[in-house]
C-alpha positions in Angstrom: 8.7 -30.3 7.9 8.7 -32.0 4.4 7.1 -28.9 2.7 9.9 -26.7 4.0 12.5 -29.2 2.9 11.3 -29.1 -0.7 10.8 -25.3 -0.5 14.4 -24.8 0.4 15.5 -27.4 -2.1 13.8 -25.5 -5.0 14.5 -22.0 -3.7 17.9 -21.4 -5.3 16.7 -22.6 -8.7 13.6 -20.3 -8.5 15.8 -17.5 -7.4 18.1 -17.9 -10.4 15.1 -18.1 -12.7 13.6 -14.9 -11.3 16.8 -13.0 -10.7 17.1 -11.4 -14.2 13.6 -9.9 -14.0 14.3 -8.8 -10.4 17.5 -7.0 -11.4 15.8 -5.4 -14.4 13.0 -4.0 -12.2 15.5 -2.7 -9.7 17.4 -0.8 -12.4 14.2 0.7 -13.8 13.0 1.9 -10.4 16.5 3.3 -9.5 18.6 2.7 -6.4 20.2 -0.3 -8.1 22.5 -2.1 -5.7 21.5 0.2 -2.7 22.4 -1.8 0.4 22.2 -4.9 -1.7 24.0 -7.1 0.9 21.1 -6.6 3.3 19.0 -8.8 1.1 21.4 -11.6 2.0 21.6 -10.8 5.7 24.9 -8.8 5.4 25.0 -5.6 7.3 27.7 -2.9 7.7 29.5 -2.6 11.0 27.7 0.7 11.6 24.3 -0.9 11.2 25.3 -3.9 13.3 26.4 -1.6 16.2 23.1 0.3 16.1 21.1 -2.9 16.1 23.2 -4.3 19.0 22.5 -1.3 21.2 19.8 -1.5 23.8 17.3 -4.3 24.4 15.7 -6.7 21.9 13.5 -4.9 19.4 10.3 -5.2 17.6 10.9 -6.1 13.9 8.2 -4.8 11.6 8.2 -5.9 8.0 6.2 -3.9 5.4 6.6 -4.8 1.7 6.3 -1.5 -0.1 4.8 2.0 0.1 1.3 1.1 1.1 2.4 -1.3 3.8 5.0 1.2 5.0 2.2 3.7 5.7 0.5 1.2 7.9 3.7 0.5 9.6 4.3 4.2 10.3 0.9 4.4 12.0 1.8 1.3 14.1 5.2 2.9 15.0 3.5 6.1 16.1 1.2 4.2 18.4 4.0 2.0 19.8 6.1 5.1 20.5 3.2 6.9 22.1 2.7 4.0 24.6 6.4 3.1 25.0 8.8 5.8 23.7 11.9 3.8 24.6 10.9 0.6 22.6 13.6 -0.2 20.0 12.1 -0.9 16.5 13.5 -2.1 13.2 11.5 -1.6 10.0 12.3 -3.7 7.0 10.9 -3.4 3.4 11.3 -5.1 0.1 11.3 -2.3 -2.4 13.5 0.8 -3.0 10.4 3.0 -3.0 9.3 1.6 0.4 12.8 2.1 1.7 12.9 5.7 0.6 9.6 6.5 2.2 10.5 4.7 5.4 13.8 6.5 5.9 12.1 9.8 5.2 9.2 9.3 7.7 10.3 7.0 10.5 10.7 8.4 14.0 14.2 9.0 15.3 16.0 5.8 16.4 14.1 3.4 14.1 16.5 1.3 12.0 15.4 0.9 8.4 16.6 -2.2 6.5 15.9 -4.3 3.4 14.2 -7.6 4.1 16.4 -10.6 3.5 15.6 -13.4 1.0 13.7 -16.2 2.7 16.6 -18.7 2.7 17.9 -20.2 5.9 21.4 -18.7 6.0 20.1 -15.2 5.1 17.3 -15.4 7.6 19.6 -16.7 10.4 22.0 -13.8 9.8 19.2 -11.3 9.9 17.8 -12.8 13.1 21.3 -12.6 14.8 21.7 -9.0 13.8 18.3 -7.7 14.6 17.7 -9.7 17.7 13.9 -9.4 17.6 11.6 -9.9 20.6 8.6 -9.8 18.3 8.2 -9.9 14.5 5.2 -8.0 12.9 4.3 -8.7 9.3 2.1 -6.0 7.7 -0.8 -7.4 5.6 1.1 -10.3 3.9 4.3 -12.2 3.1 4.2 -15.0 5.6 7.6 -16.6 4.7 8.2 -20.2 5.8 11.9 -19.8 6.8 11.3 -16.6 8.7 8.4 -18.1 10.7 10.4 -21.3 11.4 13.5 -19.4 12.5 11.3 -17.3 14.8 9.6 -20.4 16.3 13.0 -22.1 16.9 14.1 -19.0 18.8 10.8 -18.5 20.8 10.1 -15.2 19.0 6.4 -14.6 18.4 5.2 -13.5 14.9 2.1 -11.5 14.3 0.3 -10.7 11.0 -1.5 -7.4 11.3 -4.0 -5.6 9.1 -4.4 -9.0 7.4 -6.7 -9.4 4.5 -7.5 -12.5 2.5 -9.3 -12.1 -0.8 -11.6 -14.8 -2.1 -9.1 -15.5 -4.8 -6.2 -16.0 -2.3 -8.5 -18.1 -0.1 -9.3 -20.5 -3.0 -5.6 -20.7 -3.8 -4.6 -21.5 -0.2 -7.5 -23.9 0.3 -6.2 -26.0 -2.6 -3.0 -26.5 -0.6 -4.7 -26.4 2.9 -2.6 -29.2 4.3 0.6 -27.4 3.3 -0.5 -23.9 4.2 -2.2 -24.5 7.6 1.0 -25.5 9.5 2.8 -22.4 8.3 -0.1 -20.0 9.2 -0.4 -21.7 12.6 3.2 -20.7 13.4 1.8 -17.1 13.7 1.0 -16.2 17.3 -1.7 -13.7 16.2 -3.5 -12.7 13.0 -5.3 -9.3 13.3 -7.9 -9.1 10.5 -9.7 -6.1 9.0 -13.2 -7.5 8.4 -15.5 -10.0 10.1 -15.7 -11.9 6.9 -11.9 -12.5 7.0 -12.3 -14.5 10.2 -14.2 -17.2 8.4 -11.7 -17.3 5.5 -8.7 -17.7 7.8 -10.6 -20.5 9.7 -11.3 -22.3 6.4 -7.5 -22.5 5.9 -7.1 -24.4 9.2 -6.0 -21.5 11.3 -6.6 -22.0 15.0 -9.5 -19.6 16.0 -7.6 -18.5 19.1 -5.0 -16.9 16.9 -7.5 -14.7 15.1 -8.4 -11.1 16.3 -10.9 -8.7 14.7 -9.3 -5.3 14.9 -10.6 -3.4 11.9 -8.4 -1.8 9.2 -5.4 0.4 10.2 -5.7 2.1 6.9 -9.3 3.0 7.7 -8.4 4.1 11.2 -8.8 7.9 11.5 -8.9 8.1 15.3 -5.6 10.0 15.2 -5.6 10.7 11.5 -4.2 14.0 10.3 -4.6 15.0 6.7 -1.3 15.6 4.9 -0.3 19.3 4.6 -1.8 20.3 1.2 0.5 23.4 0.9 3.4 21.9 -1.1 1.2 20.1 -3.6 -1.0 23.1 -4.0 2.1 24.9 -5.0 2.9 22.2 -7.5 -0.6 22.6 -9.0 -0.1 26.4 -9.2 3.2 25.9 -11.0 1.4 23.6 -13.4 -1.2 26.4 -14.1 -3.9 24.6 -12.2 -5.7 26.9 -9.8 -7.9 26.0 -6.8 -11.0 26.2 -9.0 -9.8 23.7 -11.5 -11.8 20.4 -11.3 -9.4 17.4 -11.0 -10.0 13.8 -11.8 -7.3 11.8 -10.0 -6.7 8.3 -11.3 -4.8 6.4 -8.7 -2.6 3.4 -9.3 -3.6 3.0 -12.9 -2.6 0.1 -15.2 -1.8 0.1 -18.9 -4.7 1.3 -21.1 -6.7 2.9 -18.3 -5.1 6.3 -18.7 -6.2 6.5 -22.4 -9.8 5.6 -21.4 -9.8 8.3 -18.7 -8.3 10.9 -21.1 -11.0 10.2 -23.6 -13.7 10.7 -20.9 -12.1 13.9 -19.8 -12.1 15.2 -23.4 -15.8 14.4 -23.7 -16.7 16.1 -20.4 -14.8 19.2 -21.3 -17.8 20.3 -23.4 -19.4 21.3 -20.1 -16.3 21.5 -17.9 -13.6 23.0 -20.1 -10.8 23.1 -17.4 -11.3 19.5 -16.2 -7.8 18.0 -15.8 -6.7 14.5 -15.4 -4.1 13.7 -12.7 -2.8 10.2 -13.6 -0.7 8.2 -11.1 0.5 5.0 -12.8 0.9 2.0 -10.4 4.4 1.5 -11.9 6.1 4.8 -12.2 8.6 3.4 -14.7 5.8 3.5 -17.3 5.9 7.3 -17.2 7.9 7.8 -20.4 5.9 5.5 -22.6 2.6 6.7 -21.0 3.6 10.3 -21.9 4.1 9.3 -25.5 0.8 7.4 -25.6 -1.3 10.3 -24.2 0.4 12.9 -26.4 -0.4 10.7 -29.5 -4.0 10.8 -28.2 -4.0 14.6 -28.3 -3.3 15.4 -24.7 -0.8 18.0 -23.5 1.1 16.1 -20.8 3.1 17.6 -18.0 5.2 15.4 -15.6 5.1 16.1 -11.9 8.9 15.4 -11.7 9.6 18.3 -13.9 7.9 20.9 -11.7 10.7 22.1 -9.5 10.4 24.9 -7.0 12.8 27.0 -9.0 11.1 26.4 -12.3 8.8 28.8 -14.0 5.0 28.4 -14.0 3.7 26.3 -16.9 0.7 26.5 -19.1 -2.2 24.4 -17.9 -1.8 20.8 -19.1 -4.5 18.3 -20.1 -2.9 15.6 -18.0 -0.6 16.0 -15.0 1.4 12.8 -14.8 2.2 12.0 -11.1 5.5 10.2 -11.8 7.0 10.5 -8.3 6.6 7.9 -5.5 5.2 8.2 -2.0 2.9 11.2 -2.6 -0.3 9.6 -3.8 -2.0 9.7 -0.4 -1.3 13.5 -0.2 -2.8 14.1 -3.6 -6.2 12.5 -2.8 -7.5 15.4 -0.7 -6.9 17.8 -3.6 -8.9 15.9 -6.1 -12.5 16.6 -7.1 -13.1 13.0 -7.9 -11.0 9.8 -7.6 -10.9 6.8 -9.9 -9.2 3.6 -8.6 -7.0 1.9 -11.1 -6.7 -1.7 -12.1 -10.5 -2.0 -12.1 -11.3 -1.7 -15.8 -8.6 -3.5 -17.9 -7.1 -5.8 -15.2 -8.5 -7.9 -12.4 -8.2 -7.3 -8.7 -8.4 -3.6 -8.3 -6.2 -1.3 -6.1 -6.8 -0.3 -2.5 -9.4 2.5 -2.3 -8.9 3.2 1.4 -6.6 6.3 1.2 -9.0 8.0 -1.2 -12.0 7.3 1.1 -10.1 8.5 4.1 -9.7 11.8 2.2 -13.5 12.0 1.9 -13.4 12.3 -1.9 -16.0 10.8 -4.2 -14.5 7.4 -5.1 -15.3 5.5 -8.3 -14.0 2.2 -9.7 -14.7 -0.2 -12.4 -16.1 -3.8 -12.2 -12.9 -5.5 -11.2 -12.2 -5.0 -7.5 -12.0 -8.6 -6.5 -9.1 -8.3 -4.2 -11.0 -5.8 -1.9 -14.4 -7.4 -1.9 -15.2 -6.9 1.8 -14.1 -3.3 1.8 -15.9 -2.5 -1.5 -19.1 -4.0 -0.2 -18.9 -1.7 2.9 -18.2 1.4 0.8 -21.0 0.7 -1.6 -23.4 -0.1 1.3 -22.7 3.3 2.9 -22.6 5.3 -0.3 -18.9 6.1 0.1 -18.1 4.9 -3.4 -19.7 4.0 -6.7 -18.9 1.1 -9.0 -19.4 1.4 -12.7 -19.6 -1.4 -15.3 -17.9 0.4 -18.2 -16.3 3.7 -19.3 -19.7 5.0 -20.5 -21.2 4.7 -17.1 -18.0 6.2 -15.6 -18.5 9.3 -17.8 -22.2 9.6 -16.7 -21.3 9.3 -13.0 -18.5 11.9 -13.3 -20.8 14.3 -15.1 -23.4 13.9 -12.2 -20.7 14.6 -9.6 -19.2 17.6 -11.4 -22.6 19.2 -12.0 -24.0 18.9 -8.5 -21.7 19.7 -5.5 -24.3 18.1 -3.2 -23.5 14.7 -4.7 -19.9 15.0 -3.6 -21.2 15.9 -0.1 -23.2 12.6 0.1 -20.0 10.6 -0.8 -18.2 12.3 2.1 -21.1 11.5 4.5 -21.0 7.9 3.3 -17.2 7.6 3.9 -17.6 8.8 7.5 -20.1 6.0 8.1 -17.9 3.4 6.4 -14.8 4.5 8.4 -16.5 4.5 11.8 -16.1 0.8 12.7 -12.4 1.0 12.0 -11.7 3.9 14.4 -9.2 2.7 16.9 -7.9 -0.2 14.9 -4.3 0.9 15.4 -4.6 1.0 19.2 -6.4 -2.4 19.2 -3.6 -3.9 17.2 -0.8 -2.5 19.3 -2.6 -3.8 22.5 -2.4 -7.3 20.9 1.3 -6.9 20.1 2.0 -5.8 23.7 0.7 -9.1 25.0 3.0 -11.0 22.6 6.1 -8.9 23.4 5.9 -9.4 27.1 
């Protein structure tokens, strides 16, 4: 295909252009060079021997931490129905890799995803020997889908979402994008509105399946054990009675806005504490300096070790570790979703809603329009236009426990249509893998 020819022609030049920033980001996030060869389809003999054992496997690809959590739910359901099924799980980021290796069931091989260039993809395909490739939420790579098609390996996109912004971008290149998307054997979408968006891109309707959101699926959901993080709060001087505003996946500038609101509300709620979880944990040092200059006493979660002494209560507990945010949500009094004030698009509110917490966000949640509409319709969340309105909504929730209860009722109604989404998705995958 001519599109793929030019894609591969330009790929090395784009890679060289982006490589310095990629390496810098890897160094900031740690694990620099960890299994670096796997990004080029190079595997150790030990990994190759494990991959060669048994029958052909399902290859699940999940970009980072959020997608890994979806993959883990899929894995649990696959293993529940077929305990002997071999699986390989790939990821792009070091944080995703760390979470995957910690949480995957025994016998699942965790790998880094190779760069989408023909020799690297071919090497990965030879080593992994997939019977089915499952892409979680996104990253439909042209060379991966082409190599799979040439080998007769079906590819499925699961928990797929397509924001209006992404739809507009793809529709501008519909003639180029449609053939690539139609290489997918199945696309499992979260919302009914997504069906129309995918069809508008030229995807064959028979490939589309409405399953609901795996993230919203609580049919077999178990809340994370709150014990370890409650101990962290105790070591930080924050008792069970302390009201906590958890700001999840914040972007630059939002933490200062939230600290100013917390300081204002402390007139009536003197122990109100901000738990700030920046979207990019490498901002933690500069964020600490910024908040301290604004008059906040900041304590970093990474400094609260089990052997360390208890600390005096901070104004801000900075959650500067990765892979824990979902477990913090059930401990919050109120949750604010980041990237919704000073940046566009928003962050995913699903994990906070599943925890049945009051969920608030600013005006910019464009990337999650369908989900946000459902949450607002059921009263599971509230959208505020500016920091002043956020302060008023927070005061209302903190002053009246019944308000928080109504948010929890709304979240139960919003989640109900997605119950069983994981099972429905795995049933589709089974038909492809046979």
